Structures are given as C-alpha cells and as structure tokens.
matplotlib code that plots the C-alpha trace (Angstrom):
import matplotlib.pyplot as plt

x = [0.0, 1.3, 0.8, 1.7, 1.2, 0.6, 0.8, -2.1, -1.3, -0.1, -3.0, -4.2, -2.8, -4.0, -3.2, -3.3, -3.7, -3.4, -4.7, -2.9, -4.7, -4.0, -5.8, -8.7, -9.0, -9.0, -11.7, -13.9, -13.4, -14.4, -17.5, -18.7, -18.2, -20.6, -23.0, -23.1, -24.5, -27.2, -28.1, -31.3, -31.2, -33.9, -32.8, -30.2, -30.4, -29.4, -25.7, -25.0, -24.9, -21.8, -19.4, -20.0, -23.8, -23.1, -20.9, -23.6, -26.3, -24.5, -21.4, -22.5, -23.5, -20.2, -18.1, -19.9, -19.2, -15.5, -15.0, -16.9, -14.8, -11.4, -11.3, -11.4, -8.9, -6.5, -6.9, -6.0, -3.0, -1.9, -2.1, 0.1, 2.5, 2.9, 2.8, -0.1, -2.3, -5.6, -8.0, -11.1, -12.7, -11.3, -12.8, -12.6, -12.6, -11.5, -12.5, -11.6, -11.7, -10.0, -7.8, -8.1, -6.7, -8.5, -7.3, -8.7, -7.7, -8.3, -8.0, -7.5, -6.9, -4.1, -2.8, -1.0, 2.7, 3.5, 7.0, 6.9, 8.5, 10.6, 7.9, 10.1, 11.0, 7.9, 8.0, 5.1, 4.6, 2.7, 1.7, 1.3, -2.3, -3.4, -6.8, -7.0, -9.2, -11.1, -12.0, -13.4, -15.3, -16.8, -18.0, -19.6, -21.3, -22.7, -24.1, -25.7, -27.3, -28.7, -30.3, -31.4, -29.4, -28.4, -25.3, -23.5, -22.8, -22.3, -26.0, -26.5, -23.4, -25.0, -28.3, -26.2, -24.6, -21.4, -20.3, -19.3, -18.8, -15.1, -15.8, -18.0, -15.2, -12.7, -15.0, -15.3, -11.5, -11.0, -13.5, -11.9, -8.5, -9.7, -11.2, -8.0, -5.8, -8.0, -7.7, -3.9, -3.9, -6.1, -3.8, -0.8, -2.4, -3.3, 0.3, 1.4, -1.1, -0.2, 3.5, 3.0, 0.9, 3.0, 4.1, 2.8, 0.8, -0.5, -3.6, -6.2, -8.2, -11.8, -13.3, -12.0, -13.2, -16.6, -16.8, -15.7, -18.1, -21.0, -20.2, -20.1, -23.4, -25.1, -23.9, -24.9, -28.4, -28.8, -27.8, -30.3, -33.0, -32.2, -32.7, -36.2, -35.6, -38.2, -37.0, -38.3, -36.3, -33.2, -33.5, -33.8, -30.6, -28.6, -26.8, -25.9, -24.6, -22.4, -20.9, -20.3, -18.8, -16.5, -13.5, -13.7, -13.8, -10.8, -8.8, -9.7, -8.7, -5.4, -4.5, -5.4, -3.2, -0.3, -0.7, -0.8, 2.5, 4.1, 2.6, 4.3, 7.7, 7.4, 5.9, 2.7, -0.1, -2.6, -5.6, -8.6, -6.3, -3.7, -4.5, -4.4, -1.2, 0.5, -0.6, 0.8, 4.1, 4.4, 3.6, 6.2, 8.8, 7.9, 10.1, 8.1, 8.8, 7.1, 5.7, 7.1]
y = [0.0, 3.5, 6.4, 10.1, 12.6, 16.3, 18.7, 21.1, 22.9, 22.2, 19.8, 18.6, 16.0, 14.8, 11.3, 10.1, 6.3, 3.8, 0.3, -2.2, -4.2, -7.5, -6.3, -5.0, -8.2, -10.3, -8.1, -8.5, -12.3, -12.2, -10.0, -12.1, -15.2, -13.8, -12.6, -16.0, -17.4, -14.7, -13.6, -14.8, -15.0, -16.5, -19.8, -20.6, -22.1, -19.8, -20.4, -21.7, -18.6, -18.4, -15.5, -14.0, -13.9, -12.3, -9.7, -9.0, -8.5, -7.1, -5.4, -2.0, -3.4, -5.4, -2.3, -0.3, -3.1, -3.3, 0.4, 0.6, -2.2, -1.4, 2.3, 1.9, -1.0, 0.9, 4.1, 2.2, 0.7, 4.1, 5.6, 2.8, 3.0, 6.8, 6.8, 9.2, 9.4, 10.6, 12.3, 12.3, 10.3, 11.3, 13.4, 11.1, 12.5, 11.8, 8.1, 6.3, 2.7, 2.6, 0.0, -2.3, 0.3, 2.0, 5.5, 8.1, 11.0, 11.2, 14.5, 13.9, 16.0, 15.0, 16.4, 19.6, 20.0, 21.6, 22.9, 23.1, 25.8, 24.8, 23.2, 22.2, 24.8, 27.0, 29.9, 29.9, 32.7, 31.7, 32.9, 30.7, 29.8, 31.6, 32.3, 35.3, 35.8, 38.6, 36.3, 33.7, 36.5, 37.8, 34.3, 34.0, 37.4, 36.3, 33.2, 35.4, 37.7, 34.8, 33.2, 36.5, 35.8, 38.4, 36.5, 33.3, 31.1, 27.5, 26.9, 28.1, 26.1, 22.9, 23.6, 23.6, 20.2, 21.4, 20.7, 24.3, 27.6, 27.0, 23.9, 25.9, 28.5, 25.7, 24.4, 27.8, 28.2, 24.8, 25.7, 29.0, 27.3, 24.8, 27.6, 29.6, 26.5, 25.6, 29.1, 28.9, 25.6, 27.1, 30.1, 27.9, 25.8, 29.0, 30.1, 26.7, 26.9, 30.6, 29.7, 26.7, 28.7, 31.8, 32.5, 29.1, 29.3, 26.3, 25.5, 23.8, 21.2, 22.6, 19.1, 18.8, 22.3, 21.5, 18.3, 20.1, 23.0, 20.5, 19.1, 22.6, 23.6, 20.4, 20.9, 24.5, 23.7, 21.0, 23.5, 26.0, 23.4, 22.4, 26.1, 26.0, 27.8, 26.6, 24.3, 26.7, 29.6, 27.5, 26.5, 30.1, 30.9, 28.0, 29.9, 32.6, 30.0, 28.5, 31.8, 32.7, 29.3, 28.8, 30.7, 28.5, 25.4, 26.5, 27.2, 23.8, 22.0, 23.9, 23.1, 19.4, 19.2, 20.9, 18.5, 15.6, 16.6, 16.9, 13.4, 11.9, 13.4, 12.2, 8.8, 9.6, 7.3, 8.9, 7.8, 9.5, 10.7, 12.2, 15.9, 15.5, 13.5, 16.1, 18.9, 17.1, 16.5, 20.2, 21.4, 19.0, 20.2, 23.9, 26.5, 27.7, 31.2, 32.7, 36.2, 39.0]
z = [0.0, -0.9, 1.4, 1.3, 4.1, 3.5, 6.5, 6.3, 9.6, 13.1, 13.9, 10.5, 8.1, 4.7, 3.8, 0.1, 0.1, -2.7, -2.1, -4.4, -7.1, -5.4, -2.2, -4.2, -6.2, -3.0, -1.5, -4.6, -4.3, -0.7, -1.4, -4.3, -2.2, 0.4, -2.2, -3.8, -0.6, -0.3, -3.8, -5.5, -9.3, -11.4, -12.8, -10.2, -6.8, -3.9, -3.1, -6.6, -8.7, -11.0, -10.5, -14.0, -13.3, -10.0, -11.6, -14.2, -11.7, -8.6, -9.8, -8.5, -5.1, -4.9, -5.7, -2.9, -0.4, -1.5, -1.1, 2.2, 3.7, 2.2, 3.2, 7.0, 6.7, 4.5, 6.6, 9.9, 8.2, 6.9, 10.4, 11.8, 8.9, 9.2, 13.0, 13.1, 16.2, 15.0, 17.5, 15.3, 12.5, 9.1, 6.3, 3.3, -0.2, -3.8, -3.7, -6.9, -8.0, -11.4, -13.2, -10.2, -7.8, -5.0, -4.1, -1.7, 0.6, 4.3, 6.2, 9.9, 13.0, 15.3, 18.6, 17.9, 18.0, 21.4, 22.3, 26.0, 28.1, 31.0, 33.2, 36.1, 38.7, 38.1, 40.6, 43.0, 45.6, 48.7, 52.1, 55.2, 55.9, 59.1, 60.6, 62.9, 65.9, 64.2, 61.2, 63.7, 65.4, 62.2, 61.3, 64.8, 64.4, 61.1, 62.8, 65.5, 62.9, 60.8, 63.8, 65.5, 68.6, 71.1, 72.2, 71.9, 74.9, 75.9, 75.9, 72.3, 71.3, 72.8, 70.9, 67.7, 68.6, 70.3, 73.9, 74.5, 72.8, 72.5, 70.4, 68.1, 67.7, 66.9, 64.2, 62.6, 62.8, 61.1, 58.4, 57.7, 57.6, 55.0, 52.9, 52.9, 52.3, 49.3, 48.0, 48.3, 46.4, 43.6, 43.4, 43.1, 40.4, 38.5, 38.7, 37.2, 34.3, 33.6, 33.6, 31.3, 28.8, 28.7, 25.2, 24.1, 20.9, 19.0, 16.9, 19.0, 17.1, 16.8, 17.1, 20.6, 21.5, 20.1, 22.2, 25.4, 24.6, 24.2, 27.7, 29.3, 27.6, 28.7, 32.3, 32.4, 31.0, 33.7, 36.4, 35.1, 35.0, 38.6, 39.5, 38.1, 34.8, 32.3, 29.5, 26.8, 28.2, 28.5, 24.8, 23.7, 25.5, 24.1, 21.4, 23.9, 26.3, 23.6, 22.7, 26.4, 27.2, 24.1, 25.6, 28.7, 26.5, 24.5, 27.7, 29.2, 26.0, 25.8, 29.4, 28.8, 25.8, 27.5, 30.5, 28.1, 26.6, 30.1, 30.9, 27.8, 28.7, 32.4, 31.7, 33.5, 32.4, 30.0, 31.9, 33.6, 36.4, 34.1, 34.8, 38.6, 38.5, 36.2, 38.4, 41.5, 39.6, 38.6, 42.1, 43.5, 41.1, 41.5, 43.2, 46.2, 47.6, 50.5, 50.0, 52.1]

ax = plt.figure().add_subplot(projection="3d")
ax.plot(x, y, z, "-o")
ax.set_aspect("equal")
plt.show()
C-alpha cells in the first residue's frame, strides 16, 4: 500500500492512500463469495450462482461493499505506517476505484505540536495559611445575625450540637483554615497553568473544542433546570450559552493538551487521572517562595 502525508497545519494532516490491485482483487473475491450465498437469481439455486452472473447483476453493489470495507482497513494501516495518532474520524474524499486500484484521501486531526517551556521549577509565591481571631469573630457574628441571637454562649453552642462555645469556635476556625488553604492551592495551580501557557501558541483542534463546549453547555443547562428555569427559556438561550462558554472550553482543552505533553515526557499514564497527576508533579517540582 502506498501512502503520502501532507501537512495542512499544526494539527491537520491529509493522507493520500493507494490500495494495491491485489488487495482490491482479494476483497472482490471475498465480497462475491458472500453474495453467492445470499443472492437470489432466477434460474439458479441460492448459493450456486456463478461468478460471471453475480458480476452482471450485482457489480454496483459489490463495488460499494469493496469500497466501504477497504477504506477503513487501509486508513487504519496508513495511520500505523505513518505513526499518526488521530483524534477524530477522518474526512474522506476523492475516492476512486479505477484500473483495479482504490485511491482516496483522508484529512484527519491530530494532537497539535507543542513545544513546552521549562515546566520544572515554576515559581510559586505563597503565604502561610493563618486564621485570625477577628476572622473567627466575624463568622460567629454572622451566625448570630442569621439566627437573630443576642449573644452566643455554651447553651447556644449545645443547641447547635457542640459541647461548649469553644468547640464551636474551633469548628469555625478549622473551616476558615480549610477555605484559605483551598484558595492557596487554587492560586498555586493558576500560577502553574499561567507559567506553562506563557508565550505558548499552537492550533487547538476545533473538534476537541466542540466536544468540550458541548459538555459545558449540557452541564450549564442542567444547572439552570435544577434552579427551576423553564426548558423553553433555556433552549432560547442555548446559542448565547455556547458563545459565552466557548472561551472557557478553548482554555480547558489547551490546558489538557499541555498537561498531556508533560505526561508523555514524564511517563505519567494517559488515563482519567492524568491531569491530577501532572498537576501534582508540577507542584512537587515547583520553586516555592514565601511572599514577604
């Protein structure tokens, strides 16, 4: 089988594929063999129709079957031969079956070429996570206001399920600590993503963006429905939602592809946990500096 690859852009390749006459001939033999068992031709018992009669009556159908079966087989072989990792089904064109040869073109999207910046030693500025007495007091004051309480004491704490007021204060302190620590983690992850993407430009396959955008739109529509928004109203806003969410989808796909490239270089499995493992790796390799 002959193959030629043309680079359209950073994430698109066009394969020109020629299936040899011998392969085409064998496929016709296989197809007519199957047709001979199923075809009904007047004057012949089913399963005993001669090849020349089959060709006379079913040549068009046989040719369609040959093309339909050979194209995916040849396409898969071409991808393996040219070491191309396709991310979507191909766009097939220029199909010709002439002089015993089958030729066609297949345009396919691949993961873009990404030249990573130095992803080890990313600088992360951080502050120690601390909870002040004033922050705990403000949380307790909010509790008082929401419950119309004049004051908080051990009795009120017990009514809320705590042995004493001090235990309630400790719970608020722990919750505030977790919130701040989570914010610190999110800030660190944002620094990592920003550093990786800095001055990094590559063509993002639109097919992946469309798939991610579809997921975001579906999730948003579900959230709106759970909030009681009527279905008709949600449908009217779908085009607006898609326009609003597309930049988010592009960013998410870009981050995923960059993380995938890191994973390949660091032998991190490309499974459903890949993004989390890559982020843990990048944070572990980062250069942490405490803010003044």
